[in-house]
C-alpha positions as CSV (number, residue, x, y, z in Angstrom):
1,M,-0.2,0.0,-0.3
2,D,1.7,3.5,-0.5
3,F,1.3,5.7,1.6
4,T,3.2,8.7,0.0
5,I,0.7,12.0,0.0
6,D,0.8,13.4,-3.6
7,S,1.8,16.7,-4.7
8,E,-1.7,19.2,-3.7
9,Q,-1.6,17.2,0.0
10,K,2.3,18.1,-0.1
11,A,1.2,21.5,-1.1
12,L,-1.2,21.4,1.7
13,V,1.6,20.8,4.3
14,K,4.0,23.5,3.3
15,A,1.4,26.0,3.6
16,V,-0.1,25.4,7.0
17,R,3.5,24.8,8.8
18,G,4.5,28.1,7.0
19,L,1.9,29.7,8.7
20,I,1.6,28.6,11.7
21,T,5.4,28.0,12.2
22,N,5.3,32.5,11.5
23,V,2.8,32.5,14.3
24,Y,4.0,30.9,16.5
25,E,7.7,31.0,16.0
26,S,9.0,29.3,19.3
27,S,7.5,27.9,22.2
28,E,7.6,31.7,24.0
29,A,5.7,33.0,21.3
30,R,3.2,30.4,21.8
31,R,3.3,30.9,25.5
32,E,2.8,34.5,25.1
33,V,-0.3,33.7,23.4
34,T,-1.9,31.9,25.6
35,K,-2.0,34.1,28.5
36,T,-4.1,36.5,26.4
37,E,-7.7,36.1,25.2
38,P,-9.3,34.1,23.6
39,G,-6.0,31.6,23.9
40,F,-4.9,31.6,20.5
41,A,-4.1,33.5,17.3
42,A,-3.9,32.1,14.4
43,W,-7.2,31.4,13.9
44,D,-8.3,34.1,11.2
45,K,-5.3,32.8,9.0
46,L,-6.7,29.2,9.1
47,A,-9.6,30.6,7.7
48,E,-8.3,32.4,5.1
49,M,-6.2,30.2,3.7
50,G,-9.3,27.3,4.0
51,V,-7.9,24.9,6.8
52,L,-11.0,25.4,8.6
53,S,-12.9,24.3,5.7
54,L,-10.9,21.1,5.1
55,P,-13.3,18.9,7.3
56,F,-16.3,20.1,4.5
57,E,-14.3,20.3,1.4
58,A,-11.6,17.3,1.7
59,S,-11.2,13.7,2.8
60,P,-9.7,12.4,6.7
61,V,-6.1,12.9,4.9
62,E,-6.3,16.5,4.3
63,V,-7.6,16.5,7.7
64,S,-4.4,14.6,9.4
65,L,-2.4,16.8,7.7
66,A,-3.4,20.1,9.2
67,A,-3.5,18.7,12.4
68,E,-0.3,17.5,12.7
69,E,1.7,20.7,11.7
70,L,-0.5,22.3,14.3
71,G,0.8,19.7,16.7
72,K,4.4,20.3,15.9
73,V,4.3,24.0,17.4
74,I,1.2,22.8,19.3
75,A,-0.8,25.7,18.2
76,P,-3.7,26.5,20.8
77,D,-6.2,27.0,18.1
78,P,-9.5,24.8,18.7
79,F,-9.1,23.1,15.4
80,V,-10.4,19.6,15.9
81,E,-12.6,20.9,18.8
82,A,-14.5,23.3,17.2
83,I,-13.8,22.1,13.0
84,V,-13.6,18.3,12.9
85,L,-15.6,17.3,16.3
86,A,-18.2,19.6,16.4
87,G,-18.2,21.3,13.2
88,G,-18.3,17.6,11.7
89,L,-21.4,16.9,14.2
90,I,-23.4,19.8,12.4
91,E,-22.4,18.6,8.9
92,A,-23.7,14.6,9.5
93,L,-26.7,16.1,11.9
94,G,-27.5,19.3,10.4
95,T,-30.7,19.5,8.7
96,D,-30.5,21.4,5.6
97,E,-31.1,25.2,7.3
98,Q,-28.9,24.5,10.2
99,K,-26.1,23.5,7.9
100,K,-26.4,26.6,5.4
101,Q,-26.4,28.8,8.4
102,Y,-23.5,27.4,10.2
103,V,-21.3,25.5,7.8
104,D,-20.0,28.3,5.9
105,A,-20.1,30.4,8.3
106,I,-17.8,27.9,10.9
107,A,-15.2,27.0,7.7
108,G,-14.9,31.2,7.9
109,G,-13.6,31.8,10.7
110,E,-16.6,33.5,11.9
111,V,-18.8,31.4,14.3
112,L,-16.8,28.8,16.7
113,P,-18.5,25.5,17.9
114,I,-17.9,23.8,20.6
115,L,-19.1,20.5,21.9
116,A,-20.1,19.9,25.3
117,W,-20.2,16.2,26.1
118,L,-18.2,15.4,28.9
119,E,-19.5,15.1,32.5
120,P,-17.8,15.6,35.8
121,G,-17.1,12.1,37.2
122,K,-18.1,10.6,33.9
123,R,-15.0,9.0,31.5
124,W,-15.6,9.5,27.8
125,S,-19.2,8.1,27.7
126,T,-22.0,9.3,25.2
127,Q,-24.4,9.0,27.8
128,A,-25.4,12.5,28.9
129,S,-26.8,13.1,32.5
130,V,-27.8,16.6,31.6
131,T,-31.7,16.6,30.1
132,F,-33.9,17.8,27.8
133,A,-37.3,18.6,28.3
134,D,-40.1,21.4,27.3
135,G,-37.1,23.1,24.7
136,K,-34.8,23.3,28.0
137,L,-31.7,22.0,28.4
138,N,-31.1,21.3,32.8
139,G,-27.3,19.9,33.9
140,V,-23.7,20.3,33.9
141,K,-21.1,20.3,31.6
142,A,-17.3,19.7,32.2
143,P,-14.4,20.3,30.9
144,V,-15.9,22.0,28.2
145,V,-12.7,23.1,25.7
146,Q,-12.8,26.8,24.9
147,A,-16.3,26.7,25.8
148,E,-16.5,31.1,27.2
149,R,-15.2,31.6,23.4
150,A,-17.5,29.4,21.8
151,D,-19.9,31.7,19.9
152,L,-22.2,27.9,19.5
153,L,-22.5,25.2,21.9
154,L,-23.6,21.6,20.9
155,V,-24.9,19.8,24.3
156,T,-25.6,16.4,24.2
157,A,-28.3,15.8,26.5
158,A,-30.8,12.8,28.0
159,L,-33.7,12.5,25.6
160,P,-37.1,12.3,27.3
161,E,-38.4,8.7,25.2
162,G,-34.8,7.9,25.8
163,G,-31.1,7.6,24.2
164,T,-28.9,10.5,23.6
165,G,-29.5,14.2,21.3
166,V,-27.2,16.8,20.2
167,F,-28.4,20.4,21.2
168,L,-27.3,23.8,19.8
169,V,-27.1,26.6,22.5
170,E,-25.7,29.8,21.1
171,G,-23.9,31.4,24.1
172,A,-24.0,29.6,27.5
173,T,-24.9,31.7,30.6
174,A,-23.3,30.1,33.9
175,V,-19.9,29.2,32.7
176,E,-16.4,28.9,35.3
177,T,-13.3,28.8,32.8
178,A,-10.0,27.4,34.2
179,V,-6.7,27.4,32.4
180,T,-5.9,23.7,31.9
181,N,-2.5,22.2,32.0
182,D,-1.4,23.0,28.6
183,G,-2.6,26.5,28.2
184,S,-5.5,26.3,26.6
185,R,-8.8,27.0,28.3
186,A,-11.9,24.7,29.2
187,A,-15.0,25.7,31.6
188,T,-17.8,24.3,33.9
189,V,-20.9,25.0,31.8
190,T,-24.4,24.6,33.8
191,F,-27.5,24.6,32.0
192,G,-30.7,25.7,34.5
193,D,-33.4,25.4,32.0
194,T,-31.5,27.1,29.1
195,P,-33.4,27.4,25.9
196,A,-31.8,24.8,23.2
197,V,-33.1,23.7,20.0
198,Q,-31.7,19.9,18.7
199,L,-29.6,19.3,15.8
200,G,-31.2,17.9,12.7
201,E,-34.3,16.0,12.5
202,G,-34.3,14.7,16.4
203,G,-34.2,11.2,17.8
204,D,-31.3,9.1,19.5
205,Q,-27.9,10.7,18.0
206,T,-26.0,8.1,19.8
207,A,-24.7,6.6,16.9
208,A,-24.1,9.8,14.7
209,L,-22.1,11.2,18.4
210,E,-20.2,8.1,18.2
211,V,-18.6,8.2,14.8
212,A,-17.9,12.3,15.0
213,L,-16.4,11.4,17.9
214,D,-14.0,8.3,16.5
215,R,-13.2,10.4,13.5
216,A,-12.1,13.4,16.5
217,R,-9.6,10.9,17.8
218,I,-7.9,9.7,14.8
219,A,-7.4,13.8,14.0
220,Y,-6.1,14.4,17.3
221,A,-3.7,11.3,17.0
222,H,-2.5,13.4,14.3
223,E,-1.8,16.1,16.3
224,A,-0.2,14.4,19.1
225,L,2.0,12.9,16.4
226,G,3.1,15.8,15.5
227,A,4.0,16.9,18.9
228,M,5.9,13.4,19.7
229,E,7.9,14.2,16.7
230,T,9.1,17.5,17.8
231,A,9.6,16.6,21.5
232,L,11.7,13.3,20.3
233,T,14.1,16.0,17.8
234,T,14.3,18.6,20.5
235,T,15.5,16.1,22.4
236,V,18.2,14.5,20.0
237,G,19.3,18.1,19.1
238,Y,19.9,18.7,22.9
239,L,21.7,15.2,23.8
240,K,24.0,16.0,20.3
241,T,24.8,19.8,21.7
242,R,24.5,19.4,25.2
243,K,28.2,19.0,27.0
244,Q,28.7,16.7,29.8
245,F,32.3,15.8,31.4
246,G,33.7,17.7,28.5
247,V,32.0,15.4,25.4
248,T,28.1,15.6,24.3
249,L,25.1,13.7,25.9
250,N,25.2,11.5,22.7
251,T,28.3,9.8,23.8
252,F,26.9,8.0,26.2
253,Q,25.1,5.1,24.8
254,A,22.5,5.2,27.6
255,L,21.3,8.1,26.5
256,N,21.4,7.1,22.9
257,H,19.3,4.3,23.6
258,R,16.6,6.0,25.4
259,A,16.6,8.3,22.2
260,A,16.2,4.8,20.1
261,D,13.1,3.7,22.4
262,M,11.6,7.2,21.9
263,Y,12.0,6.9,18.4
264,V,10.4,3.1,18.3
265,A,7.6,4.6,19.6
266,L,7.2,7.3,16.9
267,E,7.3,5.3,14.2
268,L,4.7,2.6,15.9
269,A,2.9,5.6,16.8
270,R,3.1,7.1,13.0
271,S,1.9,3.6,11.5
272,T,-0.6,2.6,13.4
273,I,-2.2,6.5,13.5
274,T,-1.9,6.6,9.4
275,W,-3.3,3.3,8.8
276,A,-6.6,4.3,11.0
277,T,-6.5,7.6,8.7
278,I,-6.7,4.8,5.8
279,V,-9.6,3.6,7.5
280,A,-11.2,6.8,8.3
281,A,-11.9,7.9,4.2
282,D,-12.7,4.7,3.2
283,E,-16.1,5.3,2.3
284,D,-16.9,1.1,2.8
285,T,-15.6,1.6,6.4
286,T,-18.4,0.7,9.0
287,P,-18.6,2.5,11.7
288,E,-17.3,-0.4,14.0
289,Q,-14.6,-0.5,11.9
290,L,-13.6,3.4,12.7
291,A,-14.6,2.4,16.6
292,T,-11.8,-0.1,16.3
293,A,-8.8,1.6,14.1
294,A,-9.6,5.0,16.2
295,S,-9.4,3.1,19.7
296,H,-6.0,1.3,18.3
297,A,-4.7,4.8,17.2
298,A,-6.0,6.7,20.6
299,L,-4.5,3.6,22.7
300,Q,-0.9,4.3,20.7
301,V,-1.4,7.9,21.3
302,S,-1.6,7.1,25.4
303,V,1.3,4.9,25.4
304,A,3.8,6.6,23.3
305,G,2.6,10.3,24.3
306,R,3.2,9.3,27.6
307,H,6.8,7.5,27.0
308,I,8.3,10.4,24.7
309,G,6.8,13.4,26.5
310,L,8.4,11.8,30.2
311,D,11.8,10.9,28.3
312,A,11.6,13.7,26.5
313,I,11.8,16.2,30.0
314,Q,13.8,13.3,31.9
315,L,16.8,13.3,28.7
316,H,17.0,17.3,29.6
317,G,17.3,17.1,32.7
318,G,16.6,20.1,34.8
319,I,16.3,22.6,32.2
320,G,13.7,19.8,31.1
321,M,11.7,20.9,34.1
322,T,11.4,24.8,34.3
323,A,8.0,26.1,32.5
324,E,10.3,28.2,30.0
325,Y,11.6,25.2,28.0
326,S,10.1,24.3,25.5
327,V,9.6,20.4,26.0
328,G,7.3,20.4,29.1
329,H,4.6,22.3,27.0
330,Y,5.2,19.1,24.9
331,A,4.2,16.7,27.5
332,S,0.9,19.1,28.3
333,R,-0.1,18.7,25.7
334,L,0.2,15.0,24.7
335,L,-1.4,14.5,28.2
336,A,-4.3,16.8,27.4
337,I,-4.7,14.9,24.5
338,E,-4.9,11.9,26.1
339,H,-7.8,12.9,28.4
340,L,-9.9,14.4,25.5
341,I,-10.0,10.9,23.3
342,G,-9.8,8.3,26.0
343,D,-7.2,7.0,27.9
344,G,-5.4,3.9,27.4
345,E,-7.5,1.8,29.7
346,F,-10.8,3.3,28.3
347,H,-9.6,2.2,24.5
348,R,-8.1,-1.2,25.5
349,A,-11.6,-2.2,26.8
350,R,-13.5,-0.9,24.4
351,L,-10.8,-2.8,22.2
352,A,-10.9,-5.6,24.6
353,A,-15.0,-5.5,24.3
354,T,-14.6,-6.7,20.4
355,V,-12.2,-10.2,20.8
356,G,-15.5,-12.0,20.1
357,D,-15.6,-10.7,16.6
358,H,-12.8,-11.9,15.4
359,D,-12.4,-15.1,14.0
360,V,-9.2,-17.1,15.3
361,F,-6.0,-17.8,13.0
362,D,-4.4,-21.0,13.1
363,P,-1.3,-20.5,11.9
364,I,-0.2,-24.0,11.5
365,G,-3.1,-25.1,9.6
């Protein structure tokens, strides 16, 4: 199978890389941006370039290429959260009128949509405790990424007749925002008789929600892949230049072995995540196959992200522990991505539940 990207895709990578590295030219520049409102700085430029329209006009391959470049500089712009996940749900479930109202505005950077689905005390479950009745929402969602900045919230809620629906709320009335470990924003959003309109034609939308989440998990995996690649490159560069006892650190075999282990983890993650993207791009892929691919990718993000992020800090020594140095921020973002898409334990359990669906392979007979 040919994994080589074509000339147009290479041009996309070059364009996104040029734009994003110009805005976030250093870890110091990114850190300064996250300290000010809204906490990201490339959104309008991404819209002008057409990056925000990729999920609506291109394939998961192009989406993954953009996400990976954003991950290389851990850009705080909520591309996956707003465009791939929330925007993808509107594209998949919205009525013609809703799509006409929102999709072009989202692609143009005029409307920032965010999906509020995580709840306190629950672990990545699509079953909601927030309730919907008589056109109003009641309950709490947390954490909700960029909730205060969002122009449109997509809120998952339990339906009176059973199942889960997705509801549109233009602006939330009670939002308590905090800065997260990776410098981005997340909030606790409280709904108290908040007016809402269901996205799409109504009924139980759990299946469509699961598909949207799995597509977002694969895009997040590419963002994590970009972050892991930069963390490894930065670490190898440090080992080649930092001296101890009169020689550079890469003189010590034990440190070289640890860097090699990081490289192996990165490449295993890359191959798994690339395969998952190919599965997502196939029009014949079933929701079950997509879920399996997404969980494999997310599991590799959990394992490789922790390995590469923590080893990058340790191999830098004391400087790696400082807030001013970049590798700690990469480790923080990798941890944040893991908690957005589900940790290793969650995806191992998800995959284990499907073991009985597969035939036994007999290598001898």
